[in-house]
C-alpha positions in Angstrom: 33.7 48.3 -76.3 34.5 51.1 -78.9 33.1 54.4 -77.9 31.0 56.4 -80.3 30.0 60.0 -80.5 27.1 61.1 -82.7 26.4 64.5 -83.9 23.4 65.7 -86.2 21.6 68.9 -86.1 18.2 67.3 -86.6 16.9 65.6 -83.4 14.7 63.2 -85.1 17.6 62.1 -87.3 19.7 61.7 -84.3 17.2 59.6 -82.7 16.9 57.5 -85.9 20.7 56.9 -85.9 20.7 55.7 -82.3 17.9 53.3 -83.0 19.1 52.0 -86.4 22.5 50.6 -85.3 22.9 47.5 -83.2 25.6 48.9 -81.1 26.1 46.2 -78.4 26.0 43.4 -80.9 29.2 44.7 -82.6 31.0 46.0 -79.6 30.1 49.6 -79.6 28.9 51.9 -76.9 27.5 55.4 -77.6 28.9 57.7 -75.1 27.4 61.0 -76.2 25.0 62.4 -78.8 24.3 66.0 -79.6 22.7 68.3 -82.2 25.5 71.1 -81.5 28.6 70.6 -83.6 30.5 72.9 -81.5 29.7 71.0 -78.4 30.5 67.8 -80.3 34.0 69.2 -81.1 34.7 70.0 -77.4 33.5 66.5 -76.5 35.7 64.8 -79.2 38.8 66.5 -77.7 37.9 65.8 -74.1 36.5 62.2 -74.4 38.6 60.8 -77.4 36.0 58.5 -78.8 37.1 55.7 -81.2 34.2 56.6 -83.6 32.4 59.8 -84.7 29.3 59.8 -86.6 28.4 63.1 -88.2 26.2 64.9 -90.5 27.6 67.1 -93.2 25.4 70.2 -93.3 25.2 71.7 -89.8 25.2 75.4 -88.6 28.5 76.8 -87.3 30.5 73.7 -88.1 29.9 71.3 -91.0 30.9 67.6 -90.7 34.0 68.4 -92.9 34.9 71.2 -90.5 34.5 69.0 -87.5 36.7 66.3 -89.0 39.3 68.8 -90.3 39.6 70.5 -86.8 39.8 67.2 -85.1 42.5 66.0 -87.3 44.5 69.2 -86.7 44.3 68.4 -83.0 45.7 64.9 -83.5 42.4 63.1 -83.0 42.7 59.6 -84.4 38.9 58.7 -84.3 37.2 57.1 -87.3 34.8 59.4 -88.8 31.6 58.2 -90.5 29.6 60.7 -92.5 25.8 60.2 -92.6 24.4 62.7 -94.9 21.3 63.4 -97.1 23.6 65.3 -99.4 24.9 63.0 -102.4 27.5 65.7 -103.2 30.6 64.6 -104.9 32.6 67.5 -103.4 31.7 66.5 -99.9 32.5 62.8 -100.4 35.9 63.7 -102.0 36.9 66.1 -99.2 35.8 63.6 -96.5 37.9 60.8 -98.2 40.9 63.1 -98.4 40.6 63.7 -94.6 40.5 60.0 -93.9 36.8 59.4 -93.4 36.0 55.7 -92.8 32.7 55.8 -94.8 30.2 58.2 -96.4 26.6 56.9 -96.0 23.5 58.5 -97.3 20.2 58.9 -95.4 17.8 57.2 -94.8 19.9 54.4 -93.3 18.8 50.8 -93.8 19.3 48.2 -91.1 21.3 45.9 -93.3 23.7 48.7 -94.2 24.1 49.8 -90.7 25.0 46.2 -89.6 27.5 45.9 -92.4 29.1 49.3 -91.4 29.6 48.3 -87.8 31.0 44.9 -88.8 33.6 46.5 -91.1 34.3 49.3 -88.5 34.7 46.7 -85.7 37.2 44.6 -87.8 39.1 47.7 -88.7 39.4 49.0 -85.2 40.5 45.6 -84.0 43.3 45.5 -86.6 44.3 49.0 -85.7 44.5 48.2 -82.0 46.7 45.2 -82.6 48.9 47.1 -84.9 49.4 50.2 -82.8 50.0 48.3 -79.5 51.9 45.3 -80.7 55.2 47.2 -81.5 55.1 49.1 -78.2 54.3 46.0 -76.3 57.1 44.0 -77.8 59.6 46.8 -77.0 58.4 46.7 -73.3 58.9 42.9 -73.2 62.3 43.0 -74.7 63.4 45.4 -72.0 62.7 42.8 -69.6 59.3 43.9 -68.1 56.9 41.2 -67.0 53.9 43.5 -66.7 52.9 46.2 -69.2 53.6 49.8 -68.2 50.7 52.2 -67.9 51.7 53.9 -71.0 51.0 50.7 -73.0 47.9 49.5 -71.5 46.7 50.5 -68.0 43.5 48.6 -68.6 45.4 45.2 -68.9 47.3 45.8 -65.7 43.9 46.4 -64.0 42.5 43.2 -65.5 45.5 41.3 -64.4 45.3 42.6 -60.9 41.6 41.6 -60.9 42.4 38.0 -62.0 45.1 37.8 -59.3 42.5 38.7 -56.7 39.6 36.7 -57.9 41.0 33.7 -59.4 38.8 31.4 -57.3 35.7 32.8 -59.1 34.3 31.7 -62.6 36.3 33.9 -64.9 35.9 34.2 -68.7 38.3 36.3 -70.8 35.6 37.5 -73.1 33.7 39.1 -70.2 36.7 40.4 -68.5 38.0 42.0 -71.8 34.6 43.9 -72.0 34.7 44.8 -68.4 38.1 46.4 -68.8 37.4 47.9 -72.3 40.1 45.7 -74.1 39.5 44.1 -77.5 39.1 40.4 -76.9 41.6 39.3 -79.6 44.2 41.7 -78.4 43.7 40.7 -74.8 44.5 37.0 -75.7 47.5 38.2 -77.3 48.5 40.2 -74.3 48.1 37.2 -72.1 50.3 35.0 -74.3 53.2 37.7 -74.5 53.0 39.2 -71.1 52.5 36.1 -68.9 53.9 33.5 -71.4 50.6 31.5 -71.0 47.0 31.4 -72.1 44.4 33.0 -69.8 43.2 29.5 -68.7 46.7 28.4 -67.9 47.4 31.6 -65.9 44.3 31.1 -63.8 45.1 27.4 -63.3 48.6 28.4 -62.1 47.2 30.8 -59.5 44.8 28.1 -58.3 47.4 25.4 -58.2 49.9 27.5 -56.3 47.2 28.4 -53.7 46.2 24.7 -53.4 49.9 23.7 -53.0 50.3 26.2 -50.2 47.1 25.0 -48.5 47.9 21.3 -48.7 51.3 22.1 -47.0 50.2 24.5 -44.4 46.6 23.7 -43.5 44.5 20.8 -42.2 41.7 21.3 -44.6 40.4 18.3 -46.5 41.1 18.0 -50.2 37.5 18.7 -51.0 37.7 22.0 -48.9 40.9 23.0 -50.7 39.3 22.3 -54.1 36.3 24.5 -53.4 38.4 27.3 -51.9 40.6 27.7 -55.0 37.7 27.6 -57.4 36.9 24.0 -58.3 33.4 22.8 -57.4 34.2 19.2 -58.6 36.9 17.7 -56.4 37.5 14.9 -59.0 38.2 17.5 -61.6 40.5 19.4 -59.1 42.5 16.2 -58.5 42.8 15.7 -62.2 44.2 19.1 -62.8 46.5 18.9 -59.7 48.1 15.6 -60.9 48.7 17.0 -64.4 50.2 20.1 -62.8 52.4 18.5 -60.0 52.7 14.9 -61.3 51.1 13.6 -58.1 47.7 13.4 -56.8 46.7 15.9 -54.1 46.7 13.1 -51.5 50.2 11.9 -52.4 51.5 15.4 -52.5 50.3 16.2 -49.1 51.8 12.9 -47.7 55.2 13.8 -49.4 55.4 17.6 -48.9 53.2 18.5 -46.1 54.4 19.7 -42.6 55.6 17.0 -40.1 52.3 17.2 -38.2 50.5 16.1 -41.3 52.9 13.3 -42.3 52.4 11.5 -39.0 48.7 11.1 -39.5 
């Protein structure tokens, strides 16, 4: 989810912005909203949101001032100006500072949806571009796991999968849970683990199943359920594809001596 901070000195306008945009539908989360531009500036520096939506004409700091100060501090957030002022000077200055869009009040629902869709696609592309080079350098250095400096969230996601592989796992849900763009997350799995997410989970399950077939007296059905397959027939199909033998044949050929004699 991309994090959004909203600032407008008119409380009723602020409420209108919050209610007009379909944040969740497009992968956004409003982390803060305020009528105080000075407080907004402090929050931008502290929380580093991906998106800042701001009015232009506000006391103490204008939207242009807010954007300019943030840029001077190295803030990379995308700024969206939402203003009642159709002023060419404001629009020109905001574009010069790298504003993503300049929208006029009152906002229409269709315009809001279109903006979030474009913004989401733009941020997705930016994330891929920024991280891909660093990630490839890490992989070329021989690391099989991304360092915290590249993506700590992906390491946490990977740890979670390693510990919960027997559960029903869906990458889209996990990418949201760990705040990673879904497309980028798919790309990370391919490059870091050299496999798709599905194959990675299957490998964890098959390795555990192999160990249990060798070392335990549990039935095939019990092993199947423990490693995450409710359907034993499907488990057997996956197991045979993975090892070239049915689970029963594998146990006979590979199991411990006490098992072979049965």
